[in-house]
N, C-alpha and C positions, 0 to 999 in steps of 0.2 A: 392514482399515479403509481409508478413503481416505487420501491422503498427509498432509493436515493432522491428521487424527485419529491417524495412526501417529506422526507427529513429536511430537505432544502427549503421546501415551502414553509414549513413551520419555523425554521431558523430565521428566514428572512422576515418573519412577522414577530420576532422576539419571543417565540414560543418554543416548545419542544414536542417532538413526536411522543405520543402516549407511552409512558413506561409500563412495564408489566405490572398490572395491579396486584396488590396484596390480596390475600384470601378474604379479608373483611371488606375489600372494595369491589370485589367482582360482581356482587349482586347489583349494586347501584350503577355500575358501568353498563351491565347488560341491559338494565331498564332504560338507561339513557340512549343506548344504541338502537334498541328495539322501538323506542318512541320516534326515532327518525327513520324507521323502516330499514335499518341496516342489518343484513343477515350475512352469514358466512364468515370469511376471514377478514381480520382487520390488522394492519401493520402495527407492530410494537417496536420499542427501542429497549434493548437489554440494559439493565441497570449498570453493568460494568463497562458499557460502551464509551463512557467518558474517558477511559484509559486508552482508547484507540482512536486514531485519526479516521475520519470518514474516508472510505476507499473512493478515490477519484477514478472515473471511467474515461477512456480515451475515445474521442471521435475519430473514426477512420474512414476516409472517403475512398471508395474503390469502385471499379467497373464491375457490374453484375451482368451475367448472361441469363436471359429469360427464355426458358423452354416452355412455351405456352401449352402445347398439346403433345400427345404421343404420336410421332410421325416417323417415317423411315427416311426422312430427308434432312432433318435438323441435326447438325453436329458441329463440333468445334475441335479443330486439330491443334495440338501443341507443337509449335515449331522449335523443337529443341532436340539436340543429339543426346540420347541416353546412353551412358556407359553400362557395362555389366554391373548388376546390383546384388552383391552378396547380402546386403541389408537395405531396407527401404522404409521410409515413413512418408505417407501422403496425408495432408490436412487441408480442410476447406470449410467454408461456411455454406450452409445449405438451408433452403426453404422448400419443404416437400409439398407437392400438390396433393391435397387430401381428397380430390374427386375420384381418384382411381385406386384400386387395390392390386393391380397387376404388377408383376415384377418389372423393375426399372433398373437400367444400367447407369450408374453414376459416372464411371469411366472404365475404359478398357485399353489394355496395352498388348499389342500383338507383335510377334516377330515372324519372319518367314517360316521358321521351323515349328511354330506353335501359335495358334490364334489366341487361345485363352492363357496367355503367359502371366498376366497380372490384371485382375479385374475386381471391381466392387459393385455388388448388386444389392437391391433392397426391395421391400414391399411393405404395405400396411396390413397388419393382422386384424382379426375381428375385434380385438380389444382396443384398437386405436393406437398401437405402437408401431413405429417403423423398425423393421428387422433388417439387419445387414448380414451379408455373407461375403467372405473374401475368397478369391480364387487365385491360386498360384500354380503354374505349370499344369493347368487343367484340373487340379485337385481342389475340392470344394469344402469350405468350412460350413458348419450348420448355420441356418438363419437364426440370429439371436436378437432380442429387442434391445434397442440402443437409446431411443428417445420417443417422446409422444408425438403423434402426428397432429399438431395443433396449429399449423400454419405459421409458426414463429421461426425466426432464424435459430439454427442450431450449429454448433461447431463440432466437427468430427475429425478424428485421426485414425489411420490404420497403419500398423507396423508389421513387418515380417523380417526374419533373418534366416540365413542359410543354415547356421548352426542349430541343430535340433528341429529345424522347421518351425520355430516358435513364432506366434503371432498374437496380436492384441487389437481390440477396437475400443477407442475412447469416444465419448460423447459429452460435450459440455464440461470438459475437464475431468471426468471420472472414467475409470476403466470399466467398461460394460461387459467385455468378454475377452478371454485369453486362453491359449492352449499351446501345445507343441505337436510336432509330427506332421504339420501341413506340408504335403508334397513329398513325404518319405515313401519310397516304394521298396518293400522288402527290407533287405539289409543294406541297400545302397544309400550313400549319404546324399542329402538334398543338394541340388545345384543352385548356383546363383541365377537370378533373373537375367536373361540374355540382353545384351545391349543392342543399339542401332535399330530399335523397333519404332512402331507408330503408336502414339498416345492420342486417343479420341475421348472427348468429354460428351456424355449424353447418349452414346450408342454402343451396342455390342458388335464387334467386328467378326463377321463370318468369313471375310477374306481380308487381306492386309489393306487396311484403310478404307474398307467399303463393305457392301452387301449387308445393309442394316435392315432390321425388322421393327415395325412400329410397336408391336406389343412388348418388346424388350427395351424400348427407348425411355429416356428420362423426361419427366414433366415436373417443372418447378423452377427455382432460381438457384444459381450457384455462383460463388465468388471466392476470391482469396485462396486459390489452390496453390499449394507449395509442395515440392517433392524433394526429399533428402536421400542420399545414399548411405544412411545409417539409421539406427533405431534411436529416436529421441527419448530422453528421460521424461519422467512425469513432470518434473519442474520445467523442462523445456517445452513440453506440450502445453502446460499452463501459460507459459509466456507467449506462445504462438496464439493461443486462444484469446489472449488479451491484445492481439494485433501487433505483436512485436516479432520481427523476422529473425530466426536463428540463421546466421550467415554461413556458419561452418558446414561443409559438405552439402550445400544446397545445389541441387541439380536443376530445378526449375522454380522460378519465382513469378508470382502472378503479375502479368503485364499485358495490356491490350496489344502491344507491338509484337508479342511472342505467340499470338494466337491467329489461326486462320478460321474466321467465323463465317459459317454458311449464311447467305444473304437474308433468309427469312427469320433468323434469330435476332431478337432485339437485344442490344447492349445499352444499358443505362448506368448512370452513375448514382450511387447512393452512399449514405453515411451509416456505417455500422457503429453502434454505441457499444464498444467492447467492454465486457464485464471486468471488474476487478477480481482480486484473488478470492473474495468471499462470494459464494454463489447463493447461499440460502440465508434468509433473514427470518426473524421471529414474527409469528402471527398469533392472534388470539381468535379462537373459534367462538363466535357469538352464539349464545344459547347453550352450547355444551360446556362453556367455561373452561375449555381445554386449551393448552398451548402446544404449538408445533412450529415447524419451519416450512417456508415456501420459497420458490425461486425469487430472488430479489428483483428480477425483471418483470414479474407479474404486475398487473395494475389492480390495486386493491384499495378499498376505503381506508381512511386513517383519521385520527383525531390529533389536533394540536392542543397542548395543555399549557396553561399559565398558572403560576402561583397567584393567590389572591392579591398579595401586595403588589406584584408586578403588573397584574391586570389593571388594578385601580390607579397605579402610577401612570400607566399608558393612557387610560381614559382621562385622567386629570391633565396630562400633557396636551392631549388633543383638544380638550375643552378650553384650556387657558391660552392656546396658541393664537398669535396674531397673523401667522402664515406669512411673515415678512420675507423670510428666506425663500420659501416656496414661490411666492409671487415674482421675486427678482429672477430666480433661476428659470422658472417656467416661461416668463416673458422673453428672456434672452434666447431660450431654446425653441420658442414657438411650439411647444408641446408640453405635455404633463410629464415632468421629470420627477418632481416631488409631489406626491398626492396629498389630498386634504386629510386623509386618515392614515395613521401609522399601521393600521391593520391590513392595509393593501399595499401592493407593490406599484411603483410609478411607471417604470419602463417595462413594457411587455415584450418587446422584440429586441432584447439586448444582444448585440454582437459587437465586434471590435470597433467598427466605425462609429456606431451609436455611442458606445461606451466612451470613446475618445472625445467625441463632441460634448457629451454630458459632463465628463470630468473636467474638461477645459473650461466650460462655463462655470461650474461649481468652484473650481480653483480661483477663477477670476473674481467671482463675487466675494469669496472668503478673503482673498489676498488684498482686495481694495477696501475691505472693512465696510462694505455696504450694509452689513448687519454687524454692528460693533460687538455685541455679545449674543451668542447663540442661545435661543430658547430651548427648553427640553425637547419640544417637538422637532425643532430644527436639527439638533444633534442626533436624535433618533433617525430622522430622515436621511441624514448624511451617512450614518452607519448602515442603514438599510440599503442605500445605494452602493456603498462599498462592498457589502455582502453580495449583492447581485453581480457586481463586476468580478469579484473573486470566484464566483461560481460559473462564470462564463466559459464556454467551450471554444478553444482556439481552433480555427479551421486551417487546413493545410495551405489554402490559397491566400490566407491573410498576409498583408504586407508587414514585414518585420520592423520597418522603421516606425510604423504606427504602434506596434506592440511596445517598443522601447519608450516611445513618448507616453503611452498609457501608464507605464511604470513610473515615469517622472511625475505625472499628474497625481497618481495615487499616493506617492510618498509626500508630495507637497500638501495635499488635502489632509493627510494623516497628521502632519506637523501642525497645520493651522488649527485643527480642532483640539489639539492638546495645549494650545496657548493658555497663558495664565488667566486671562479674563474669563475663560470658560470653566474654571475650577468649580464654581458653584453649580453650574449646569450639570456637570458629571455627578455631583453629589445628589442632585434632585432626581436623577434616574437610577439611583444605586440599586433598586430592586429589579430593574429591567436589565441593565448592563452593569455588572458588578465592577465598576471602575474601568479606567482606560486600558486595562490589561486585555480587554476584548480586541483592541486594535492590534495587539501582537499577533493574535490568531489570524486576523484578516490579512495582515501584511504577509504572514507566512504562506497563506494560500496564494496571494498575489504573485509571490516569487515563483511558484510552480508554473504559472502561466507563461513565464519568460523562457521556458525550456527551448523553444525553436530558435532563440537567438544564439544558442551555443553551437559552434561549428568547430571543425579541426583547426581552422585559422583563428577563430575567436573563442578562446577557452575561458574567458573571465568576463563577468558583467558586474559593473559597480554603478549603483544609483544612489544618490545621497541628496537629502534636503534637510538643512538644519540639523536637528538632533536625531534624525532617523535616516537609516540607510540600509542597503542590502548589498551583499557581495556573494557571488556564486561561481563556483567552479564545479567540481564533482560533489563537493560538500556545499550545501546551501546554507549560508550564514546570514542571519538578520540581527540587527542590534538596535536598541532604543537607548538614547542618551539618558543618563541618570536623571537629569532635571525634567525631561519631557514627561515622564510618568510620575515622578515624585509629586509634582504639583497637584495632579488629580487624585492620586492615592491618599495623600495626606489631608484631603479636603473633608473626608468623612469624620475626622476628629477622633478616630480610634486607632491609636498607634500601639496599643498593648498587644502582646502576642498571647493567644489562648492555646493551651495544649490539651484542653479538656474535650475538644470536639473530635470524636472518633470518625475516621474515614469509613466509607462504605465497605472497604476491603479489610477493615480491621486495623489499618495503620493509623498514624496520627496526622491530623491536618493542623496547620498553623494559620490562624486568622491574623494577618498582619497587613497594615496599610503603610508601612514604612519600607520604602525601597532604597537600599544602600548601594546598588550597583547599576551598571548598564544591564539591560535585559537582552539576552541573546536567544536565538532559536536556530537550531541547525538540523539539517536532514541529510542523510547520506543517500546518494542517488547512483543508479547504474542503468545506463540506457534510458535516462529520464524517468525511471521508476524508483520509488523508494524501496530500499532494501534494509533488512534487519542486520545490524552489526553493532559491535561494541565500539564506542567512541570515547576517548578520554579528552576532557576539556581542562584547560588551565587558565584561570583568570587572576589578574592582579587584584589585591584587596587593600582596604584602608586600615583594617584592624588586625591585631596579632592573632586573635582567637576566633576560629570558626567552628561552630558545633556541627553543622551539617550543610550539605549542598541540597538546596530545595528545587524540586521540579514543579513548574507551574502548570496547573490545569486551568485553562482560561475559558472553558465552556460555561454557559449560563448555569448548568446544574452544579458544577463545582464551585461556582460563585467566585472565581478568581482566587481560590484558596491556594496556599502553598502546601504541597504534600511531599513527603520523602519517598513515596512509592516509585519504584523504577529508577531511583537515583541514589547514589551513596558517595561518600567521600573516599576516594581512592588514596589520596595523599594530601595531607594538610601541612603546608609549609608556613613559616612565619610571614612570608611575603605574598603568598598566593594560594588560593583555593577557589571558592565560589564568590569572592567579593572583590570589588574594585577599590584600590587603595592609594593613598599618598602617605608613604611611611618614612619616618625619619629615624636615624640611628641615635641612640644615647648610650651612655657608659654601661648601663645595666644589661644591655644585650649580650655583652661578652660572656656572661655566665648563664644566659637565659636558654636553658635546654628545652623547656616546655613553652608552648605558646601562652602569651599573656592574655588575661581578660581585657576586654575593650577599655581603653583609657580615653578620657575626655581630651579635647584639644588643649584645654588649660593645663592638665596634668602632663601631657606630652611636652608642651612649651616649657613648663617649670623644670622638668627633668633635663631637657636639652640645655636650658640656660645654666642650671647648676653644673652640668657636665662641663660646659665650655668654660665657665668661670673657674671651677675647681681645677680642671686640667691646666688652664692658663696659669693660675697661681702656682700650682705644683711644678709646672715646667720651668717657670722663672726661678723658683727656689732651688730646683735641681741643678739648673745651669750655674747659678751663683755658687752653690756648694761645690760643684765640680771644678769651677775656676779657682775657688779658695784652696781646694786640695792641690791644684797645680802651682798656684802662685805662692801661697804661704808654705813655708818649708816644714810641712808636717813630717815627722819621722816616718820613714818607710817601714811598713809592717804588713803582715798578712791582712789585718783588719782594714787598713786604708785601701789596699789593693782591691779587696772584695767590695768595699763601699763604692769605689770609683766605677767598677764594672756594673754594679747594681744601679747606680745613678744613671750611667750612660744608657743602659737597656731600657730603664723606666722612662727616661726623658724622650728617647726616640719613639717608644710606643705611644706615649701620650701626645706627642706632636703629630704623629700620623693619624691618631684617632680624631683629633680636633678638626683635621682637614679632610677626613675620609669621605665626607658627604660630597665634596667637590669632584671626586673621582667616579661617582656613580654613573655618570652619563657615558664614560669611556670604558668599554668592556675590558680591554687589555690593561689599562691603568688601574682599574678597580681590582683586577686579579693580582697585580703586583702589590698594591697597597694591602690587600688581604694577606698575601704571603708574608710581607714584612711585618705587618701587625702580629701575625701568628708567631713569627720568629722572635721579635723583640719582647713581646709579653711572655713568651715561653722562656726566653733568656732571663727576663726579670725574675720570674719565679725560680728558675734554676739557681740564680745567684742568691735568692732568698733561702733556698735549700742549703747553699754553701755557707750562708750566714749562720744557719742552724748547726751545720756540721762543725764550723769553726768554734761556735759557742760550746758545742759538745766536747770538742777537743780541749777546751779550757777547764771543763768540769771533770771529764774522765781522761785519764792518762792514755794517750794514743802513741803506740810505738811506730812513728813515722817521722822522717826528717822534714824540715820546713820546705825544702826544695821539692821533695816528692809530693808533699801535701798540696803545694801550689799547682803543680802539674795536674794532679787529680781534680783540683778545684776548677781549673780552666777547661778541662775535658767535660766536667759536669756543667759548668756555667755556660759554655758556648757549644761544645761538641754535642751534648744531648739535645738542645733545641734544633740544631742544624739537622741532626739525624731524624728527629720526630717530624719536622717540616718536610724533609726530603722524602721520607717514606710515605707520608700523607699525600704529597703531590704525585708520587709515582703510582700509588694505588687508587687515588680518587681525583685524578686531574679534572675530569669533566663534571665532577659533583662537588668540587671544592668550595666554590663561592656561592653565596646566597644570591637569588635573582634580583633582590631589590635593595640591598645595601652591601657595602664592602666589608664583609666578615664571613666567617665560616658557615657552611650550610648546616642548619639544625636538623632538617628532616632526614638527610642522608647519613646521619650519625658521624659526619666529619667533625662536628663540634667536639666529639669526645677525644679527638687528638689534642685538644687543648684542655678540656675540663678534666679528663682522666688523670694526666700527669699533675695538674694543679691540685686535685683532691689528694693525691698521694703525697705531694710536697707539703700541703697543709697538715696532713695527718702526722708526718714526720716532725714538722716544726712544732706542732702542738705537744707532742711527746717531749721534745727538747725543752720547750718552755716550762712544762710541768716539772721536769727534772731540775732545771735551773732555779725555779722558784723554791723547790724543796731545799736545795743546797743553800740558797741565799737566806731563807728563813732560818735554817739550822745554824748557819754562820752568825746571823744577827742575834740569835738567842744566846749563843756562847759568848759573843762579844759583850752583850748587855750584862750578862752575869759577871764577866771579868771586870768591866769598867764601872758599873754601877750596881754592885751586889745588893744594896739596900733600897733600891728604887721601888716605888709602889707598884701594885699589880696593874693599875690603869696605865702607867707609863710603859710597862713591859708589853702590854697588849697593843698599845699605840705603836711602839717600836716594831713589833712583829707585823702589824697591818701595813705599815709603811714599807717594811722589808719585802712584803708580798706585792704591794701595789706598784712599787717603783720598777721592778724588772718587767712586770706585765705591761705597764704603760710605755716603757721604752722599747720593749721587744715586739709588741703586737704589730706595729707597722713595719719594723725591720724584717720580721719573719713572714710578713704578708698575711697574718691571721685575720686581718679585717676583711679579707676577701671571702671569708666564710659567709658573710651577709649575702653575697651574690647567689648562693644556693637557695636562700629564702625569699628572693625577689618575687617569685610567682605566687607567694602566699598573700602578699599585701603590697599596696603602693607605698606604704610607710617604709618597708624594707628597701625599696628602690631608692628612696630619699636618703636613708641611712647609709646605704652602700655607696652611693655617689659622693656624699659628703666625706665619708671616711677615706675612701680610696683615691678620689681626685686630689685630696690633700695629703696623700701618703708621703 
């Protein structure tokens, strides 16, 4: 088989194409192959191929022109008006007749002024290579080898441009010849190829549109000829080779309706299996023990390899099977859909119609629980069938309604085999299929089959069943619900994460059977082909702290391991990265600059409960105190005015905090709540700063009148917070709010618009407190000596301790110094409890 077919053959039998053997293994492998009389080249799989997706090839149905023999009568005329061509590219697929070595004309373009205006000729040399020569304005390039005359289909392109007369010949995606100066005569500049000429396929024109000679005619098959009035780039030629048409500047596109075919020429329809971007695959030369590369389209022997554990698990599954699912499905299908042996494939003639019937029957049997619990052999047979369907080639004439229904059945079967009752079965085939993550890869392939459903009118496809679905526009997205995979992955009983197992590329692999998120798979597509591009994903998560975004390799060799190769955390927010989450706000988040380690549900509930109770009690106490200040005729002073402003700001902030969770679902309301939370808590701290400044003014003489001081205090207490919030909104409006709760965004550094001023205020108030304590202690010592000069040393020490403790206990909450605990929250859950208790009761 060719390389792709060989790789697919092994995969459908739960094996792998033979990997490149190590030096110590080569001798035993050579003896094994020679014992089976295998000589020459054998297909290999490169060890890093697990990092790349298998290149899918596209089936392309086209009309082929068959020129059986060299005659002077067989020709095909292109019915198209050609403009003047200052640059040109002509591409086609060609099958050369190896029976003759005479010169043959693939095509000729003639104008009244010049018969050999643009022409491509070729012949087979003595070494078995087809040599091409390009003719422009009658000037001839040398004959140069382009591909081997092996009777196979080959793709070629020829290019020419007026500037410098530069030209090139490509074959099978590679540039085989190029030069400049073709058609230059002396010092004159090259002219464009004249327009309004006659284009003939298969003959050399000695007169306009006629006078053909048999010895110069073409013998072989040709198809898919396209002509552009520009020089295609190497990338565009590769695209054309893969059977995708470049529409820009296309002069002629291959179509039976645009051809005048001579009656003796046979026109047949065939399917070209267009190659993917990779042309050469790894081979092992048996006997010489050397390694090389060969065209992936060659048919070579190959070996499918199993690990011992996987092989014996397959044998055991086969021996212990009751074949109940197979008998149900095969009876309904009236054919062998599920074979007796897992080492063979059931459906040999898989196409869209057959696949639809088979999946319909299988879905019915699984849906109606005719087999309540799948046996290991049943599950393997279903997976084998899903592999076959995902590898199927969709034909251009296939009905699109059938294709969409196929997708529906595929998703339903996937959901049914992941049901909870099959958990033990997944565990019993763990060496063959490393958990249900293999289903992710199968569904990802299945999505690619749905490409024909996309049209300019229908730009989106959504198919969903239960916990599994797919959604595709230009980016192909597939997701698996958290529960659907978690059941199977947790069945192996190993939930620990091992970081000791090195990946083959030197990275780290993480063996984990605990899935905490929905699993997604996305591919970026252009013209239905995968393209390489950087894509940024953002997923909501359950936990504050995410160490890394893991990329899953779901192939059997990788064993469903999680690896960081090819993926990294671009941005880690408290509410989103690579994890799915149900996050709740608690009081500790306000000063949580760094992401927290994962907390248990019980810890989260305890923190939230303490926050709500503490804030509730504090709010009630603040309101009562505020009312007392208004009702009871407390003498008006700077201190009472500052207290009232502090109480109002703190009460408003705590009230908003308690009910901020209710605003999460409304984006505008959440934004407003965040802004007011920022304002009131900032104001509370500003008034705590004023409390410190007021205290300082009582300790140190300040040359400022009371009226001027109060104006300064109001500017500090309310003006400063308004300024900070206003500037933050003006500079970071779109990055202001966190995505999953109504508070400032931690990752975009907006949080520092709160934390920065708070830390400054706490530093100032700490200095004030130390100064007040020093003055209080000194005053207490003097008073003690004056009032009780003969008191004992113990009494003096006790007096001084109380003189120190009293201002600290009184001033800590007033100056807001208990908020220092918020900086320590990320160190331990204990600090979170301390922080909430102290500050919710402030």
